[in-house]
C-alpha positions in Angstrom: 29.5 -168.1 15.0 31.9 -166.9 12.3 31.6 -163.2 11.6 29.8 -162.6 8.5 31.4 -160.5 5.8 28.9 -157.7 6.1 28.6 -157.7 9.9 29.2 -154.4 11.6 32.4 -155.7 13.5 33.8 -156.9 10.5 32.9 -153.8 8.5 33.6 -151.4 11.0 37.2 -152.5 11.5 38.7 -151.4 8.2 36.9 -148.4 8.0 38.5 -147.1 11.4 41.5 -148.0 10.0 41.3 -146.3 6.6 39.7 -143.2 8.6 42.3 -143.2 11.3 45.2 -142.6 9.2 44.9 -143.0 5.2 48.6 -142.2 4.3 49.9 -144.3 7.1 47.5 -147.3 5.5 49.1 -146.5 2.2 52.6 -146.4 3.7 52.0 -149.8 5.4 50.8 -151.4 2.2 53.7 -150.5 0.3 56.2 -151.7 2.9 54.8 -155.2 3.0 54.1 -157.5 0.4 50.8 -159.2 0.4 47.6 -157.7 1.8 46.6 -158.2 5.3 43.7 -160.9 5.7 41.7 -160.0 9.0 39.1 -162.4 11.3 37.0 -161.3 14.1 38.3 -163.2 16.9 36.0 -165.3 18.7 37.0 -167.9 21.5 36.3 -171.5 20.3 35.8 -170.3 16.7 38.3 -170.8 13.9 39.1 -167.8 11.8 37.4 -166.6 8.8 39.8 -164.3 6.7 38.4 -161.5 5.3 40.6 -159.3 2.7 41.0 -156.0 3.9 40.5 -154.2 0.8 37.0 -156.0 0.4 36.0 -154.3 3.6 33.8 -150.9 3.9 32.2 -149.2 6.8 30.3 -147.0 8.6 32.6 -146.1 11.8 29.4 -145.2 13.5 28.8 -148.8 14.0 31.7 -149.7 16.3 31.0 -152.0 19.3 32.4 -151.3 22.6 35.4 -153.3 21.6 36.4 -156.1 19.1 39.4 -157.5 18.5 40.7 -158.8 15.1 43.3 -161.5 13.8 45.8 -160.8 11.1 47.6 -162.8 8.5 48.7 -162.6 5.2 48.7 -166.2 4.6 45.0 -167.0 5.0 45.2 -170.5 2.9 47.7 -171.8 5.4 46.1 -173.9 7.9 49.5 -175.8 9.3 53.0 -174.3 9.6 56.1 -175.7 7.4 58.7 -177.4 9.2 60.9 -174.1 9.1 57.8 -172.0 10.6 57.4 -174.6 13.4 61.1 -174.7 14.2 61.3 -170.7 14.3 58.2 -170.5 16.6 59.2 -173.1 19.0 62.9 -171.8 19.2 61.4 -168.2 19.7 59.3 -170.0 22.6 62.3 -171.5 24.4 64.3 -168.1 23.7 61.2 -166.3 25.5 61.4 -168.7 28.3 65.2 -168.7 28.6 65.3 -164.5 28.9 62.3 -164.3 31.4 64.5 -166.7 33.7 67.5 -164.9 33.4 66.3 -161.5 33.4 64.3 -162.8 36.7 60.9 -161.8 35.7 59.1 -164.8 37.0 59.6 -162.5 40.3 57.0 -160.0 39.9 59.0 -157.6 42.3 62.1 -158.2 40.4 60.1 -156.9 37.3 58.7 -153.8 38.5 62.0 -152.8 39.7 63.1 -153.5 36.1 60.7 -150.6 35.2 57.5 -152.5 34.0 54.1 -150.6 35.1 50.8 -152.0 34.9 48.7 -150.4 31.7 46.2 -148.4 32.0 43.0 -150.2 33.5 44.3 -153.4 33.2 45.6 -156.2 36.1 47.7 -158.3 33.5 49.5 -156.5 31.2 52.8 -154.6 32.6 54.6 -152.5 30.3 58.0 -151.2 30.1 57.7 -147.8 28.2 61.8 -147.8 27.1 60.8 -150.7 25.2 58.3 -149.5 23.1 60.4 -147.8 20.4 63.6 -149.4 21.0 64.5 -150.6 17.3 63.7 -154.2 18.5 60.7 -156.4 17.4 60.1 -159.9 18.9 63.5 -159.8 20.9 63.0 -162.3 23.8 65.3 -160.1 25.9 63.2 -156.7 25.4 59.7 -157.7 25.6 57.2 -154.6 25.4 54.9 -156.3 28.0 55.1 -159.2 31.0 51.6 -160.9 31.5 51.1 -161.3 35.3 47.9 -163.1 36.6 46.8 -162.8 40.2 46.7 -165.9 42.3 46.8 -166.7 46.0 50.2 -166.7 45.9 50.7 -163.5 44.5 51.0 -162.3 40.7 52.5 -165.2 38.5 54.3 -164.7 35.0 51.9 -166.3 32.4 54.3 -165.2 29.3 54.8 -162.0 26.9 53.1 -159.7 24.9 55.2 -158.1 21.8 53.9 -155.0 20.0 55.1 -153.6 16.9 57.1 -150.0 16.5 55.0 -148.2 14.4 51.1 -147.8 15.0 50.4 -149.0 11.0 52.9 -151.7 10.9 52.6 -155.4 10.5 53.6 -158.0 12.8 56.4 -160.6 11.4 54.7 -163.9 11.0 57.7 -165.8 12.2 55.6 -169.2 12.6 53.2 -168.5 9.9 49.7 -169.6 10.8 51.1 -170.3 14.3 52.0 -166.7 15.2 48.5 -164.4 14.5 49.2 -160.8 15.6 45.9 -159.3 16.5 44.5 -155.7 17.4 41.8 -153.8 19.0 39.1 -151.8 17.9 37.0 -149.6 20.5 33.8 -147.6 20.3 35.3 -144.8 22.2 38.2 -143.8 21.3 41.6 -144.6 23.5 44.7 -142.3 24.2 47.6 -144.0 23.0 51.4 -143.2 24.0 53.4 -143.0 21.0 50.5 -144.1 18.8 51.0 -147.7 20.5 50.1 -147.9 24.7 46.6 -146.8 25.6 47.1 -144.6 28.6 43.7 -143.1 28.9 40.4 -142.7 27.4 39.7 -139.5 25.1 37.3 -137.0 26.4 33.7 -136.3 24.8 35.4 -134.2 22.1 37.8 -137.1 21.2 40.8 -135.2 22.9 43.5 -136.6 25.1 45.7 -135.2 27.8 48.7 -137.5 26.8 48.7 -139.3 23.9 47.0 -139.2 20.6 43.2 -140.6 19.9 42.8 -143.9 18.6 39.8 -146.4 17.7 42.2 -148.5 16.5 45.3 -150.4 18.9 48.6 -151.5 17.0 49.5 -155.1 16.3 50.2 -157.1 18.9 51.3 -160.9 20.1 51.1 -162.8 23.1 53.4 -165.7 23.9 52.2 -167.7 26.7 54.5 -169.6 29.6 51.6 -171.7 30.7 50.2 -174.6 28.9 47.9 -172.9 26.8 45.2 -175.1 25.1 45.3 -172.6 22.1 49.0 -172.7 21.5 51.5 -170.6 22.8 50.5 -167.9 20.6 46.9 -168.0 21.0 45.0 -164.6 21.2 42.7 -165.7 24.2 43.1 -164.0 27.4 40.7 -166.1 29.5 42.8 -168.7 31.5 41.3 -171.5 33.1 41.6 -172.4 36.9 44.0 -175.3 36.2 45.9 -173.0 34.1 46.2 -170.7 36.9 46.8 -173.6 39.2 49.9 -174.4 37.0 51.2 -170.7 37.3 51.3 -171.2 41.0 54.8 -172.0 42.1 55.8 -172.2 38.6 59.5 -170.9 38.2 60.5 -172.3 35.1 60.3 -175.1 32.2 
């Protein structure tokens, strides 16, 4: 089902964002034209966009975890020709960069500094790329996504991250490139406010990083033939998609 505008999950989101960093949210609003629209992600459902300013919340109603997609073009159903070309070109450059850097080889990626993210078997992060002044650089992806197969870990794509916790990711492909973020019922510890490195303790404190209920925005780029498109938020890969990865080197 689509989220109701009054639902706890949808309402929760903006309350947390506002409560987490009022100054940062105000700064973000001043830095970007147009309002953010949000839709709680649900596999198999089309987005229902709600203006961020229309949502108000009780942070106590947070679910264990919710995922919200983001757009500044809520009425756009299809990309313009320019947006489609930009999206296609970006995917091509990502694939080419992965090939050039040898990242289809998991051991090569590890040697290049990619390490498994906290409590995650798929996302491998390079901390040096988190705040390097580059956003959506195909040669410097913050994350590589590897899925386990009976032939070892296989590269399925990239995940890009914004550089500031309050920033909005550029929608280079218009409605094709929907960024998303996570909301957690229990605070996580985020290195540089960006990367999950642990869980906050019972008092909401972190040994490393800063405590937050909300992640920064992120964007997937899939190298597998994802039925929801190359930028899909959906992380689940069907068995036939995993099979496609086996022996997969490049396109």
